[in-house]
C-alpha positions in Angstrom: 161.7 15.4 -70.4 163.7 12.9 -72.1 167.5 13.4 -73.3 168.0 16.2 -75.6 164.9 17.9 -74.3 162.4 15.3 -75.9 159.1 14.8 -73.9 158.6 11.9 -72.7 155.3 10.6 -70.8 155.6 9.7 -67.3 156.0 6.2 -65.9 153.4 5.2 -63.6 154.0 2.4 -60.9 152.0 1.2 -58.3 153.5 2.8 -54.6 153.8 -1.4 -53.6 156.3 -1.6 -56.3 158.4 0.7 -54.4 157.6 -0.6 -50.9 155.4 2.0 -50.0 151.9 3.0 -50.2 150.2 5.9 -51.3 146.4 7.3 -49.8 143.8 7.7 -52.4 145.1 8.6 -55.6 148.6 7.8 -54.4 150.5 10.5 -56.3 153.9 10.8 -55.0 156.6 13.5 -57.2 160.5 13.8 -56.2 159.3 17.0 -54.7 157.6 15.5 -52.0 158.7 14.6 -48.4 157.7 11.4 -47.1 157.3 9.4 -43.9 159.4 6.3 -43.8 159.2 3.3 -41.0 161.9 0.8 -40.6 161.0 -2.5 -39.3 163.8 -3.2 -36.3 162.7 -7.0 -36.1 162.3 -8.1 -39.6 164.3 -5.3 -41.3 163.1 -3.3 -44.5 161.2 0.0 -44.4 158.2 1.6 -46.0 157.1 4.9 -46.7 154.2 7.3 -47.3 153.6 10.6 -48.5 152.5 13.2 -45.8 148.8 13.7 -45.3 147.3 16.8 -46.8 143.9 17.1 -44.9 140.4 16.4 -46.2 138.3 18.1 -49.0 139.9 19.8 -52.2 143.7 17.9 -51.6 145.6 16.4 -54.2 144.8 12.6 -53.4 141.1 13.0 -53.7 142.0 14.2 -57.5 141.6 17.9 -56.8 144.4 20.1 -58.4 143.4 24.0 -58.0 145.7 26.8 -56.8 144.9 26.2 -53.2 146.2 22.4 -53.6 149.6 23.7 -54.9 149.7 26.4 -52.7 149.2 23.5 -49.9 151.6 21.5 -51.3 154.4 23.9 -51.6 154.0 24.9 -47.9 154.3 21.1 -47.3 157.3 20.9 -49.1 159.0 24.1 -47.9 158.0 24.4 -44.0 156.2 21.1 -43.1 158.3 18.6 -44.2 161.9 19.9 -43.5 160.4 21.2 -39.7 159.2 17.7 -39.1 162.5 16.1 -40.1 164.5 18.5 -37.7 161.8 17.3 -34.7 162.4 13.8 -35.4 166.4 13.9 -35.6 166.4 15.9 -32.2 163.7 13.6 -30.4 165.0 10.0 -32.1 162.7 7.4 -33.5 159.1 7.3 -32.8 157.2 3.6 -32.1 154.2 4.2 -34.4 153.0 0.6 -33.6 152.8 1.5 -29.8 150.7 4.6 -31.1 148.5 2.4 -32.7 148.0 0.0 -30.1 146.8 3.0 -27.9 144.7 4.8 -30.3 142.6 1.8 -30.7 141.8 2.3 -26.8 141.1 5.7 -27.6 138.1 5.4 -29.9 140.3 5.2 -33.5 140.2 2.6 -35.6 143.2 3.4 -37.8 141.7 4.3 -41.1 138.8 6.5 -41.5 139.1 7.9 -37.8 142.7 8.8 -36.3 142.0 11.7 -34.1 143.8 10.4 -31.3 146.6 8.8 -33.2 147.4 11.9 -34.7 147.6 14.2 -31.1 149.8 11.6 -29.5 152.5 11.8 -32.5 151.9 15.6 -32.1 152.7 15.0 -28.3 155.7 13.0 -29.0 157.3 15.5 -31.3 156.4 19.2 -30.2 159.0 19.3 -27.4 161.6 18.7 -30.3 159.8 21.5 -32.4 159.8 24.0 -29.6 163.7 23.1 -28.7 165.0 23.4 -32.0 163.7 27.2 -32.0 161.9 27.2 -35.0 160.1 30.3 -36.4 157.2 30.8 -33.8 155.0 31.8 -36.9 156.0 28.6 -39.1 155.9 27.0 -35.9 152.4 27.6 -35.2 151.3 27.2 -38.9 152.9 23.4 -38.4 151.0 22.9 -35.3 147.8 24.0 -36.4 148.2 22.0 -39.8 148.9 18.7 -38.0 146.5 19.0 -34.7 143.6 20.2 -37.1 143.9 17.3 -39.5 142.7 14.4 -38.0 144.0 11.9 -40.8 147.6 13.1 -40.3 148.7 9.7 -38.4 147.0 7.9 -41.3 150.2 8.3 -42.9 151.9 6.6 -40.7 149.6 3.7 -39.9 149.7 2.6 -43.7 153.2 2.1 -43.8 153.1 0.6 -40.5 150.6 -2.0 -41.7 152.6 -2.4 -45.0 155.8 -3.6 -42.9 153.4 -5.8 -40.7 152.0 -7.4 -43.7 155.2 -7.7 -45.8 156.4 -10.0 -42.6 154.1 -12.5 -43.9 154.8 -12.7 -47.5 156.6 -15.0 -49.5 155.5 -18.4 -47.6 155.1 -21.3 -50.1 151.5 -22.6 -50.0 150.0 -19.7 -47.7 146.9 -18.3 -48.7 146.9 -15.0 -46.4 146.4 -12.3 -48.0 149.2 -9.5 -47.9 148.1 -6.5 -50.1 144.7 -5.0 -50.8 145.1 -2.1 -53.0 142.7 -0.4 -55.6 143.5 2.1 -58.0 139.7 3.9 -59.1 139.2 1.2 -61.9 140.5 -1.9 -60.5 140.6 -3.5 -56.9 143.8 -6.1 -56.5 145.2 -8.1 -53.9 148.2 -10.2 -53.4 148.5 -13.6 -51.3 151.8 -14.5 -49.3 152.3 -18.0 -51.6 151.8 -16.1 -54.9 154.2 -13.4 -54.4 153.8 -10.0 -56.3 150.9 -11.8 -58.8 148.0 -9.3 -58.6 144.7 -10.7 -58.9 142.2 -8.0 -59.8 138.6 -7.3 -60.6 136.3 -4.1 -61.0 136.3 -2.1 -58.2 132.9 -1.5 -56.0 131.8 2.1 -55.6 131.7 3.0 -51.6 128.3 3.6 -49.6 128.0 6.1 -47.1 127.6 9.9 -46.1 128.1 12.3 -48.7 129.3 16.0 -48.4 126.7 18.8 -49.0 125.8 19.1 -52.7 127.0 15.3 -53.6 125.7 12.2 -53.6 126.1 8.5 -54.9 126.2 9.6 -58.4 129.1 11.8 -57.7 131.4 9.1 -56.3 134.2 7.5 -58.2 135.0 3.6 -57.7 137.2 2.5 -54.8 140.6 4.1 -54.9 144.0 3.9 -52.8 146.1 1.9 -51.1 144.9 2.5 -47.4 143.2 -0.8 -47.4 146.5 -2.0 -46.3 145.3 -0.9 -42.8 142.3 -3.9 -43.2 144.8 -6.2 -44.7 146.7 -5.8 -41.2 144.0 -6.2 -38.9 142.7 -2.7 -38.3 140.7 0.1 -40.0 137.2 -1.8 -40.9 138.4 -4.9 -39.0 138.5 -2.7 -35.8 135.7 -0.7 -36.0 134.3 -2.1 -32.6 137.1 0.3 -31.0 135.5 3.4 -33.1 131.9 3.1 -32.6 131.9 7.2 -33.4 133.3 6.2 -37.0 129.5 5.3 -37.9 128.7 9.1 -38.1 131.4 9.6 -40.8 130.3 6.6 -43.1 126.9 5.8 -41.8 125.6 3.0 -39.9 125.6 2.2 -36.3 127.6 1.8 -33.0 126.2 -1.6 -32.8 127.1 -2.1 -36.7 130.5 -1.4 -35.9 130.8 -4.2 -33.1 129.2 -6.6 -35.3 131.4 -6.1 -38.2 134.7 -6.5 -36.4 132.8 -9.8 -35.0 132.0 -10.8 -38.5 135.8 -10.4 -39.5 136.8 -12.8 -37.3 135.2 -15.4 -39.6 137.7 -14.8 -42.5 140.8 -14.6 -40.5 143.5 -16.8 -39.1 144.3 -15.2 -36.0 143.9 -12.4 -33.5 146.5 -9.7 -33.1 147.5 -9.3 -29.4 149.1 -6.2 -30.0 146.2 -4.5 -31.2 143.2 -4.9 -28.6 139.7 -3.9 -28.8 138.3 -2.8 -25.3 134.6 -3.2 -26.2 135.2 -7.0 -26.9 136.9 -7.3 -23.8 140.3 -6.7 -24.8 140.5 -9.3 -27.9 143.0 -8.9 -30.4 141.8 -7.4 -33.9 141.0 -10.5 -36.5 144.1 -10.4 -38.6 145.4 -12.6 -41.4 142.7 -12.7 -44.1 142.6 -16.2 -45.4 141.4 -16.4 -49.0 139.7 -19.9 -48.5 137.8 -18.5 -45.6 136.6 -15.7 -47.8 135.4 -17.7 -50.7 133.9 -20.6 -48.6 132.0 -18.3 -46.3 131.0 -15.5 -49.0 132.1 -13.0 -46.2 134.0 -10.1 -47.8 136.6 -8.0 -45.9 134.9 -5.0 -44.7 136.8 -1.5 -45.8 136.2 2.1 -44.2 137.3 4.6 -46.8 136.8 8.1 -48.2 135.3 8.8 -51.6 136.5 10.6 -54.4 134.7 12.4 -56.8 134.1 10.8 -60.3 134.9 14.1 -62.0 138.4 15.0 -62.0 139.4 18.0 -60.0 136.3 17.9 -57.6 138.4 16.4 -54.8 136.4 14.8 -51.6 132.5 14.2 -51.9 132.2 11.6 -48.8 133.2 8.7 -46.8 131.6 5.2 -46.6 132.3 1.3 -46.3 133.3 -0.8 -49.4 134.0 -4.6 -50.0 136.5 -5.9 -52.7 134.7 -8.2 -55.6 134.5 -11.6 -54.8 136.5 -12.5 -57.8 140.0 -11.2 -56.4 139.7 -14.2 -53.9 138.5 -17.2 -56.0 141.3 -15.9 -58.5 143.8 -16.2 -55.6 142.5 -19.4 -54.7 142.6 -21.1 -58.0 146.0 -19.7 -58.6 147.2 -21.3 -55.0 145.4 -24.5 -56.0 147.3 -24.9 -59.2 150.8 -24.0 -57.4 149.9 -26.8 -54.9 149.2 -29.2 -57.9 152.3 -28.2 -59.7 154.3 -28.9 -56.3 152.4 -32.5 -55.9 153.3 -33.5 -59.2 156.8 -32.5 -58.8 156.8 -34.1 -55.1 155.3 -37.4 -56.9 158.0 -37.4 -59.9 160.9 -37.5 -57.4 159.3 -40.0 -55.2 159.1 -42.2 -58.6 162.4 -41.3 -59.7 163.9 -42.6 -56.2 161.7 -45.6 -56.1 163.1 -46.6 -59.7 166.5 -46.0 -58.6 166.3 -48.2 -55.6 164.5 -51.3 -57.5 167.3 -50.8 -59.9 169.9 -51.1 -57.4 168.4 -53.8 -55.5 168.0 -56.0 -58.3 171.5 -55.5 -59.5 172.6 -56.6 -56.3 170.5 -59.8 -56.4 172.0 -60.9 -59.8 175.7 -61.0 -58.3 174.4 -62.7 -55.2 176.0 -66.4 -54.8 
């Protein structure tokens, strides 16, 4: 509502513009509890909403009575109880959990079972010591332990902080953001700041829930591709062969996908290693030039939202960004380089002219 009771349209803005990330539809309202992560080395923080689970949930576009009821319970019970537990326990090292979960069959995007249970292990003693109501405590533990994706909403801001640490480097061609809104896919690079390079989003391909098929899937949506941006998710599929049963494909294909991603990245992350690849670091630092030159696109694991509003989740699968995002970014980076080179040439010419004039004057005064 506007001033004087006037009705005004809500202002919509990407979570990335506020320093956070939102899964799928990415809806965040003032009444929602958030998970906040802080970077003790580089500074800053990032955040994400609490994960609702799968199926008919708000982030997949569902908005029925059961969705509203769950959100109210999360706001009134789950959020406050988790806050009290974290305050008693102290800070949780999310990066360490991500490193461990890759050794336990998770890849950090569509499979987070081990990560979720390790988080619960960290918080459960404090939940008990706080003397919470027994019935509500049981509900919270049952909800978190039964929601394999709960930890995803901590992996995402952790990856956001990691990617942000690489931003703002002049001339850098490293991708720092990949995001989708159900219509367009956009990327940002280190050397171009907050500028988006967008193209129509592709529709994921994979496995569907009973009663749904390819015709029911919406184009790719959500900020969760920040996991692949930071080198986990689809880039770490070799660590989670069981993911093939969720998104389609084979265990061998999952390993092959991770190997392929090394062709378009600049480094291997020593903190996140893959046992099946002899503990090789995950491929990290997507480089737009390599993507364009090789034609290899980043592989993303994702859920699929229904095309019709209110449907909820219809499946899970694999998707890649449109190549146009990377060709646009490369062209923009090349233009910035040309401008910088031209500026440097002008400065050099100016310095050269000044030196010549000074020399001439000196010679004219010589005896």
